[in-house]
N, C-alpha and C positions, 0 to 999 in steps of 0.2 A: 429202656422200654420205648419202642417206636409206636407212633399213633398212625393208623391207616388214614388214607386220604379221605375216605368216607366220613370217618369220625372228625377229621379236621374241618371238612366242609359243614358237617352237622353242627359242630361247636360254633363255627363262625356265623352261620345263619341263625342259630339259636341266640347267640349274643346280640346279633343285629336286631332280631325280633324283640328281645327283652328290652334293650335300650330304647328302641323305637316305641314300644308299648308304654314304657315308663314316661318317656317324653310326651307321648300322646295323652296319657292320663293326667300328667301335671298341667299341661296346657288346657285340657278339658275342665279340670278343676278350677283353674283360673277363669275360664270362660263362664262356668256356672256361677262362680262367686261374683263376677262382674254383673252377670244377669240378675242375680239376687239383689245386689246392691242397687242396681238401677230401679228395680221394682220397689225396694224399700224407700229410695229417694222419692220416687213418684208418689207413693202412698203417704209418706211423711210430709211431702209438699202439699198434698191434699189436706192433711190434718192441719197444717199451718194456715192454709188458705181459709179453711172452715173456721178456725179460731179467729182469724182476722175479720172474717165476715160477721162472726158472732160479736166481736168487739165493736164493729162498726154499728151494728144494730143496737148494741148496749149503749153506746155514746148517744145515738139518736134518741133512745128512750130517756136517758138522763137529761137531754136538752129539751125534748118536746113532751115527755111523759105520755107517749103513745103506747098503749098496751100491746099493739100488734108488733112493734119493734122488739119488745121484750120476748114475745113468743117466737119471733124469727131468730133472735139471738139464742134462745134455749134450743130450738130445733137444730141450728148449726152446731152447737156444742154437742148435742146428742150424736149427730153424724160424725163429728170429729172423734168422739169417744168410741163409736163403733169401728171406725177405720183404724184407730190406734190399737184397739183390742185385736183386730185382724193382723196388724203388723206384729204384735207380741206373740200371737198364736202361731202364725205361719212362718214368720221370718225372724223370730226372736233371737236365734243363735247366730244370725249373720249381721246383726246390727252393731254399730260402734258403741252405742250407749246400752250397756247390758241391763241397767236398772231402769227399764221403761215402766215398771209397775209404779214407781214414784210419780212419773209424769202422768200415768193413767189416773192415779189417785188425785193428783193436783187438778186434772181435768174434771174429775167427778166433784171435787170441792167447788170448783168454779161453777159447775152445773147446779149444785145444791144451793150455792149462794144466789144464783139467778132465780132459782125456783123459790127461794125465801122471799125475794122481792115481791113475787106474785102473792104470797100469803100476807105480807105486810100491807100490800095494797088493799086487800079485803079488810084487814084490821083497821087500816087508816080510815076506810069509808064508813065503818061501823062505830068508830069512836066518837065521843062527844067533844065539844069545844072545851078549851081550858088547859089546865096543866097536863092532862093526859095527852093532848095533841102535841104539846111541846116535847114531852118525853118521847112519844112515838116518832116525831120528826127527827129528834136527835139520834135515835137508834137507826133510823133509815139512812141518815147521812153517814153514820159510821159503817153501816153495811155496804153502802154504795162505794165508799173508799176502799173497803176490803175487796169488793168485786173488781174494781179498777186495778188494784195491786195484783190480784190473782191473774187477771187477763194479761197484764204487762209481763209478769214473770213467765207465764206460759208462752207468750209470743217470743220473748227473748230466748227462752230455753230451747224451743223448737227451731228457731233460726240458728242457734249455735249447733244443735244436733245436725241439722241439714248441712251446714257448712263443713262439719267434720266428716259426714258421709261423702260429700262431694270430693273433699280432699283425698279421702281414702280411695274413692273410685279412680281418681286421676293417678294416684300412686299405683293402684292395681293395673291400670292400663299401661303405665310405664314399665312395671315389672313384667307384664305379659310380653311386651316388645322385647325386653331383655331376655326373657325365657325363650322366645322364638329364635333370637340370634344364637343363644347357647345351644338350643336344640339343633339348629342348622349346622353349627360348628361341630357338634358331637356326631351328627349323622355323616357329615363330610369326612371327619377324621376316621370314623368307623368304616365308611365306604372305601376310603382311600386305603386303609389298612387291609381290608378284605381283597381289594383289587391287587395290591402288592402281593398278598398271600397267594391269590389265584394265579398271578403271573409267574411267580417263582416255583410254585408247587404243582401247577396244572398246565398253564400255557407254554412255559419254557420246555418242560419234558415232552409235551405234545409236538412242539416245533421240531425238536430233535428227532422224534419218531417219524414225523411227517417227512423231514428231509431225507432220512435214511430210506423210507419207503419209496420216495421219488427216485433215489439212486438205484434202488433195487429194480424199480420199473424200467429204468433206462439201461439196466444190464450191469450196473456196478454193485457187486454183492459185498459191500463193505459193512462191517459191524456198526451198531449204534453205540456212541460213547456211553459209558456207564453213568448211571444216575444214582447218587447216594442220598436218596430221599427217605429210604426206609419204609416206603409205602407201596401201593399197588403198581405205581409206575416203575419202580425199581424191579419188581417182579415181572412186569410186562416187558421191559427192556431185556431182561435176562432171557425170557421166553423167545422174544423176537430174535435175539442174537443166536440162540440155539437153532431157531428156524432158519436163519440165514446160513449158519454153518451147514445145516442139513441140506439146504438148497444148493450151496456150493458143491457139496459132495455129490449130490444127485445130478447137478448140472454137468459136473465132470464125467459122470457115468453116461449121461445122455449124449455129451459131445463125443465120447468114445464110441458109443453105439451108433451115432450118426456117421462117424468116420467109417466105421465098419460097413454100415449100410451104403454109404456113398461109394466106398471101395467096391462093394459088390455090384452096385449099379454101374459104376465106372467100368469095371472089368467086363460086365455083360455088354455094355454099350460099345466099348472098344472092340470086343470080340465080334459083335454083330456088324459094326461099321467096317471093320477091316476084312471081315469074312467075304463080303461081296466083291471088292476089287481083287482080293487074292484068288477067289474062285475064277474070276474072269481072266486073270493073268495065267493061272494054271491051265485053264481051258485053251487059251491062245497058244501057250507053249506046247501043249500036247498036240494041237493041230499042226503047229510048225514042225514038230518032230516027225509027225506022220507024213507031212507033205514036204519033207526036206529035199527029196530028190525030184520033186515036181518043178517044172520050169515056170510056173505061174507066179512070177515075182510080184505082180500087182496085188495078188491075194495075200502073199506073205507080208508085203509092205503094210497092207491094211491091218493084218493081225498085229504086227509090231507096233503100229501107231496106236491101236486100241490098248495094247499092253502098256505103252508109255503113259496113256491117259489114266489107266487104272493105277499105275505106280504114282503118278502125280496126285491122284485122289487119295491114295493111302498116305502119301507124304503130307497132304493138307490136313488129313485127320490127325496125324501124329503132331503136326505143328500146332493145330488148334488145341489139342490136348495138353501140350507143353505150356502153351500160353495160359490155359485155364488153371494149371497148377503152379505156374511161376509166381514167385514172391520177390520180384525185383524191387529196387529202390523206388519209392514213391516220391516224385519230384515236382510238386505243384509250383507254378510261377504265375505272376500277374500277366494276364493276356486279355486282349479285346476279343470278345466272343465272335463278333462279326468277321474279324480277320481269320479266326480259326475255321469258321464255316467256309470262307472263301478258299482257304488252302485245301480243305477237305474235298470240296467240289472239284477243284482243279485236279486232284489225284484220281478221281473216279470219272472224270469227264468223258473219257473214252468208252466207259461202260453204259452211259446214258442212252437208252433206246430213242430213236427218232420219234416214236409215237407217244412219248411221255413228256408232258410239259412240267418244267421245274419252276416253282414260285418260291422266292426267298423274301422274308420280311423280318429283318433283324435290326433293332435299333442300334445306333452308333455308341450309345453311352454305356452299354452293358459290359462290365469288366468283372473278372473272377480269377481266383487263384486255382489254376488247373494244371494237371499233368497233360500237356498238349498231345503227346504221342498216344497215351491211353484214351483220352477223350476223343481223339480222331478215330480210334478203333471203334468206340461206341457209335460215333456218327456214321462210319462206313457200314457197320453191321445193320443199323436201323435203316439207312438209306437203301442198302442192297435188299433187305427184307421187303421194303416197300416196292422196289423195282420188280422183284421177282413175283410179287403179288399182282402186278399189273401186266400180265403177259399180252393182253390185248390193248395196252395203252391206257393212259389216264393222266391224272394230275398228282404230282408229288409236291407237297408244300412243307417248307421249313420256316417256322416262325418262332419268335421269342418275345417275352414281355417281362418287365420288372415294375410291378405296382409301386407307387410312391409310398415310402415309409416301410415297405416290406424288407425282410432280411434275406430273402431268396429271390432268384429269378428262375423262370421256367421256359424251356424251349420245347416245341412240339414238332414231330415229323409225322405227317398225315399222308396216307395214300387213298386212292379211290378204287382199290383192288377188290378182290373177292371176299376179303374179311376173314375172321377166325370164328370157328364154331364155339358156342358158349361153353361146352364141356372141355374144350382145349385151352381156354383162356387161363385157367389156374395152373397150367403145366408148362407154359411156354418158356419160363425161366429155368426149368429143370434141365440138368445136363443131358444131352443126347436126345432131347425131345424135339421133334421137328414135324411140321405139317406138310413138308415137301415130300412128294411121292415119286419124284423123277430122279432121285439119287443125288440131287444137289444139296450141299450143306451137311454139316456134321451134327447139328443140334447143339453146338456149344457156343454159338455167337451171342445169343441173348443171355446165357449164363455168365459168360465173360463180361458182357456189358453191365449186367446187374452188379457184379462184384466191383467193377471199376467205379461205378456210380456210388456205391456204398463207401468205397475208399475216399471219395470226395465229400462224404457226409451228406449225400443227396438221396433222392428217392426216384423211382421210375414206376410208372403205372401205364396201363393199356386200356383202351376202349375200342371195341370192335363189334360189328354186326355183320353177319353173313350177307354178301352182296352190296354192302354199303361202305366198305373200306375199313381202315384201321388207323388209330392215332396213338402214338407213343408220346407220353409227357414225362419230361425229366426236369426236376427242380433241384437247383444247386445253390449253395451259399454265394452271395455276391461279394464283391471286393471289400466293401465297408465292413461286412460281418467278419470276414477273415482277418482284417486288420485289427479290429477290436477284440477278437477272440484270442 
């Protein structure tokens, strides 16, 4: 029988709460007991002090026979008796000495003995001289001795009780400290056990699921390793693996649909792009056939030259199309990026218009693993796009930067040309999409460049505003990242 994760968590936290509550009640009981003991000690100490005061006045009376001393002694004994009665009534079950009634009775006997002296004083004043006085004096001496014995026994008894109470309080304090350590150890063990349980039964399965989801987000549709926990996570992993399988199946369908859609777009684009030069060629050939017997050789030469241009244009379209679909060997090698820029500029130097200023700002230290030929194709496409956007001249700037600690470097190619309309920005990387209206370009250059940059595990973005120019930003892994990867 498997227990669900909810029940496991509920049982764990219930156990934690029960143990914590038990520990709390135990420590609270000890705290209350110590509080009671301290109150008992305080009140018993008051009883002892009152008895000591009563004895002090008792001794003064026996020494000086002052009736006020006797009255003070009786008053203190009464106060001690009332306080002891309070201890018995309120705190009786918490005292060390359970038989406090005997001490209370001894205190009452002591009080009665003191009150007897008061009666004897009256009898002694009313008696006549002679044998009666002698007998009365002997009884008084005997009573006085009994009072002293009672007082001494009470004092010793209460001092002994107080000492026992104090020793018990000290013992309770030590026990409370011990209980606190035991409670902390128990809570620590319980918390550690719950943490281990949470890690293996919750955190670890969640980490596996999180790792798999990250792979899915990056495009790797690998299944999640099976979890044999017998709870909701096992069911979740099974459901996710089923979802991943379904995603793979549907992704394959989408890829196939995309291929078909791309094929349709490609066919339409090729037909449209090739149709214009073929029409021009056909028109020129027809005119030549009609004017074949005419002696106007200059006109015929012009038609043939135009035909040659249209043939070249068609060849360029086919060449770009082949390049777009080609899957040749990808061969990245370590290269200094500034050197690659210099070689590229040298290749297109003859195409740079005189009215365009070229600014290059490339740091020496940037190195990367690049397929030089393909990256040159990207650079040429982006530079030529910038040059074509500045028919009236302007500034073409090529710059690069590699922030310290970053795993990528970025280069930018900016022009000050006419810019790109907002609704066209999202389409410029589509095959056969072009903003050129003069017949130049096949609309495949940026698509090819986008694919090459993705081969290098980089990314390309564009920023443009009509009339303010365009900036293409390309970010690629640097040399250190490639080595560690």
